[in-house]
N, C-alpha and C positions, 0 to 999 in steps of 0.2 A: 424668381422675384422674392423667396424667402429671404435670400441673402442679403436682400434690400430691405427688410423689415426694420421699420424706426427711421429709415431716410427720409422718407415723404413728411417729415412734421417739421413744423415751425422752429420749435428749439434746435432742430438740427440745422437749418439752412442759417439761422442767426449764428451757430457755432461756425460754419463754414465761412459765412461772410466775416464773422471776426477772425478767422486766421487768414483771409485776404487782407483785410485792413490792417492787421498788426504787421503782417509781412512787408505791406506798403509803406508804412511809417518807418519800421526799421530800416528797410534799405534805403530809404532816403537821408534818414540822419546817420546812419553808419557809414555808407558810400561817401556821403558829402564831407566826411573827415577826411578823407583819403585825397581829394581835390586840393593841388599845390596852387595855392595865389600868388605866390612869388613871382615877380617880374622874370622874364627871359633874361634879362643883363646880371641880375642878382640873384640865380635859382639856392633855393633852400632844401636841403633834402627833407623827405618826410618823415614827420615825428612820429615815431611808431609808439611811444606811449599814449599822445593825443588819440592815435587811431584806436589802439587796445581800450582805453578807457571809453571812447565813444562808443565801441561795439558792446562792451560790457553794460553799461549803463543804458544803453537803448534797449536790450534785452531784459534787462531788469525792469525797466518802466514797462515793457509792453507784457510782461508776464504778469506783471503786478495788476495791470489794466484789464488783462482778456482772460487770466487764468480762470475765474468763476463762468466765463461765457464759452469759450472753447478748449479750455485746457492749457491753454497758449503754449501749442506745440512751436510754430514758428520756424519750423525745421522739417522737412520730409524723412530724415532720419531718425528724428523723434519718434514721429509719427509710425514709421517702421519699428520703432521700439515698443510702443504701445501695443502693436499689433503681436509682436513676438510674445510679449508678457500678458496677453489677453486683456488688454484693458480697452479695446477698440476693435470692432470688427474689420475685416479686410474691405468689403464693401465701403463703409464709412471713411476708409483712411484713403481710398481712390479719390474720393470728392476733397479729402483734407490737401492732399498733395497738389491736386489740380490748382486749388485754390492759392496754395503756398508760392506756388510756381507763377500763375498768373499777377500776385501781388508783388512779386520781385521784379518783373518783366517791367509792370506798370511804374513801380516805384524809381526804377532803374530810368525807364523812359524820359519821366518827369524830371528827374535832376539832370538829365542830358539836356533837356528842352530849356530849362531854366538857368544853365550855367555857361559862361561865355565859352565859346568854342575854343579861344587860343588858351584856355585854362583847364578845360575839361580832361585832359590827359588821357588815360587809359579807363577812367570812369570806375578803378577801383577793381577792374579786372584781375582775378587771382590767377598767378602764375608761378611755375616753378623756377627757383634760381636756377639761372645758367650753369652754376658751379655743382650741382645736383643731378643724380640720375633720376629717370622715371621711377626706379624701385625706390630710392630715399625718397621722393616725394611722395609717393603713394604711401610708405610706411608713418611718415610725419601725419597725414591725413588722418590714417588708422588710429594713432596713438592721441592725438587730440580730440577725436571724436570719441574715442572710448572714455576718456575723462570727463566728457562733457556729458554723455550719455548716461555714464555709471553716476554721475552728480543727479541729473534728473530721475533717474530710477529710486535712488535714495531720498530723494526729498518728495517724491510721489508715494513712498512707503508708509502705509497707514501705520505700521509698527513702529517708524521711526519719528514721532512727535514729541520727543522728550526733550528737543533742543528748542531753544526760542528765536534761532536764526530763521528768517523768513526763507520760503523755497525760493522765491524771485531772486534774492539777495545772494544765495547761494549759486545757482545757476548763472547770474549776473558775474559773480567773481570767477566760475569756472570759463567764462567765455574771454573775459578780461586776460586770466592766466593763459590761455591755449594761445590768444593773439600775442602776448609779451614773448610767448616762447618760439612759436612758428611763423610769425609774420614775416620774418627775414629768409625762412625757408620756403613755404608755400602761398603765402599772403594769409595762411590761417583762415581757411572756408570752414570746415567743419560744417557746411551748411551747403547743400547742393543748389537749393535754390537761390541762394545769396550770390554763388557764383553763375547761377544761371542767367540772372537779370541783365547784368552789365555785358555778358557774352552776346546775348541776343542783340541787344541794343547796338554794341559798335561789331558785331558779328566776327567774334575772335576766339576761335576754337581749339588754339594749340594746347595740347596735353589737358582739355576740358575734362575727358574720360575718368581722370585722376581723381576729380573732386566729387564725382558719384561712387566709384567704386571702394576707393580709400574710406569713404564717412560710412558707406552700408556696410562694409565690413566691420569696421569699427563699432558702429551701431549693434549691430547684431551679435557680436562677441559681448559686448558691455551688458546689453539686456539679459544674454544668456547668463553671462556669471554672475550676475546680481541676483536674478529670480529663480536660478536652478541650482546654483551652487554656495553662495554666501549668505543669501536670506531667503530659501526657498519656501513657497506656499505648502505648507501640511497638508492640506486637500489635494493639490496639482501632483504632490509628489505620491499620494496613495493612488491616485488616478493611473498615474505613469507605471506606477510598480503593477497593479492590476492589468493594465494593457500589456504590458511586456509578459506578464505571467501567463496570460492567455495565449499570446503568441507563439512564446516558447512549448507549449503544450505539445509531446509528441501526439501524431495524429495516426491512425491505422485504418485502412479504407476511407469511408468518409464519416466515422465517428470518431469521437476525441477519447484516447484512454483515460480512465479515472483511477486514482490511486483507490487501494484496497479498504484504506480508512475510511474514504468517502461512500466507499459502497456499503461498508458494514453500517456508517451511521445512517444511513437511508433505510438499509433494512431493518435496523433497530427501531427507527421511525414508522416502520409499516406496522411491527409488532406492537408498539405501544398504543398506537391511536387504533381502536377498535371500530367497526363498522365501517372499516376505508376497503374499496376496491379498486386494486392497481392491475393495470394490464400492460404486462412487458414484453415487448417485441425482441425476439433473439434471432439474429442473422446465423443461418446455418453455414457451415465452412465450406460445401460443395457449391455453393451458388447456383443451383439449377435452377431454371424457371419452373414456377408452381410449386418447389418445395423450398422457397428463400426464406419463409419464417413460420415461427409457431409462437402459439400465445400461452401464456402461461396466467391462470387467474388464482390470486390469492385473495381470499377473502377471511377477515378475522372477526 
């Protein structure tokens, strides 16, 4: 239960419900732009620019509205990136991801109900272009998610506040750019929950795993690259260095070998401090029972 400390609070549940509501609104607005309202007699191609702008503006609006409430992740892989960079606990991220997925399913379900059945089409289900292989589709999702999560990490960096560009605007532009580039390749998901919603409602699961595996890999790579390579946290870097140093120390028996310099410093410390009594246990080499240790008492 220690891992869930801080979960059972009112502010946290406001944040979780905020993620649900933000995803719910985002899915309705963005998927609504994919509906083709042209008649069957005169079909028109779906406007990729319209869809890209609608997704970008929807994210821009939701981040602006819910940023101070929940952080406005509105994406499971963004939540995962926050876990990787230690900005949210793993326990809390579980609730975030569940609420995001439920919000996407609810939003897609409501859009399906209010849209005439003869124009609903595939309800914005993300699909890999038939001229692409699975590997190509996976790579595209990794790339566009990488650029999105890298943008999110940069806008969340407290050391990167010298720009006058709002974080919500930068993230919205990133989503728009990803769609303009990849909408004809894979549908430009970048968001597993966004793909999950219409897939559940229409029960279309063909190649759906790509829209989880690709964004997850892209998100982890982007967050790791930003936080541990390009803009590392100095304190975290020191902690990692100390941990690796301890892990690589040579051990002999059950004790850790200590450098001679460290031993000398310790002995000097004993000599300089008067009135100190130190008991040092020394293991004998023969390891015989009853004769396994001796004590040397040093008093100054």
